[in-house]
C-alpha positions as CSV (number, residue, x, y, z in Angstrom):
1,M,19.3,5.9,24.0
2,S,17.5,3.2,26.4
3,L,16.0,0.2,25.7
4,A,12.7,1.8,26.6
5,D,13.3,4.3,23.6
6,L,14.4,1.4,21.3
7,N,11.0,-0.5,22.2
8,L,8.9,2.2,21.5
9,D,10.8,2.8,18.0
10,V,10.2,-1.2,17.2
11,V,6.4,-0.8,17.9
12,R,6.4,2.1,15.8
13,I,8.0,0.6,13.1
14,A,5.9,-2.5,13.2
15,I,2.5,-0.6,13.4
16,M,3.5,1.2,10.2
17,I,4.5,-1.9,8.8
18,I,1.1,-3.6,9.6
19,L,-0.6,-0.4,7.9
20,I,1.1,-0.3,4.8
21,I,0.2,-4.0,4.2
22,A,-3.4,-3.3,5.3
23,F,-3.6,-0.2,2.5
24,L,-2.2,-2.6,0.2
25,G,-4.4,-5.3,0.9
26,M,-7.5,-3.0,0.2
27,W,-6.3,-1.5,-2.8
28,A,-5.7,-5.1,-4.3
29,W,-9.1,-6.0,-3.1
30,A,-10.8,-2.9,-4.4
31,W,-8.9,-2.7,-7.9
32,S,-9.3,-7.1,-8.5
33,S,-11.1,-8.0,-11.2
34,K,-13.7,-10.0,-9.2
35,R,-15.3,-6.7,-8.2
36,K,-15.8,-5.2,-11.8
37,D,-19.3,-6.3,-11.3
38,V,-20.3,-4.9,-8.1
39,F,-18.5,-1.4,-9.2
40,D,-20.5,-1.2,-12.8
41,Q,-23.6,-2.0,-10.5
42,A,-22.7,0.9,-8.0
43,S,-21.8,3.3,-11.0
44,M,-25.5,3.2,-12.1
45,L,-26.8,3.8,-8.8
46,P,-26.9,8.0,-9.7
47,L,-28.7,7.1,-12.8
48,E,-31.5,4.8,-11.2
49,E,-35.2,5.9,-11.4
50,D,-37.6,6.0,-8.5
51,N,-38.8,2.7,-9.6
52,G,-35.7,1.0,-9.1
53,R,-35.0,0.9,-13.2
54,I,-32.0,1.8,-14.9
55,P,-33.2,3.6,-17.9
56,P,-31.6,2.2,-21.6
57,E,-28.2,4.0,-22.6
58,N,-30.3,5.8,-25.4
59,E,-32.6,7.3,-22.8
60,R,-29.7,8.3,-20.5
61,P,-29.0,12.3,-20.4
62,Q,-26.1,13.3,-21.9
63,N,-23.6,16.2,-21.7
64,K,-22.1,18.0,-24.2
65,Q,-18.8,16.5,-24.2
66,S,-20.8,13.1,-24.4
67,K,-22.3,14.3,-27.4
68,D,-19.1,15.3,-28.9
69,K,-17.3,12.0,-28.4
70,Q,-20.3,9.9,-29.8
71,E,-20.1,12.4,-32.9
72,R,-16.5,11.7,-33.2
73,I,-17.1,7.9,-32.5
74,E,-19.7,7.8,-35.4
75,E,-17.7,9.6,-38.0
């Protein structure tokens, strides 16, 4: 094994460590509690109507599974 091969391995290891740290940093940033409001707001985008208004909960369409869950909660 030559010095050039060893240096290439060191570079590969360094890049892998940097990528793992970057991934963990982005994961922590995305799941931080500071981002909750932004994600809640983004989750309502599909429900937004053409006028930019988000309908109240009682006006939102619900699927059968949501109705069944709501009925169990009310019981």
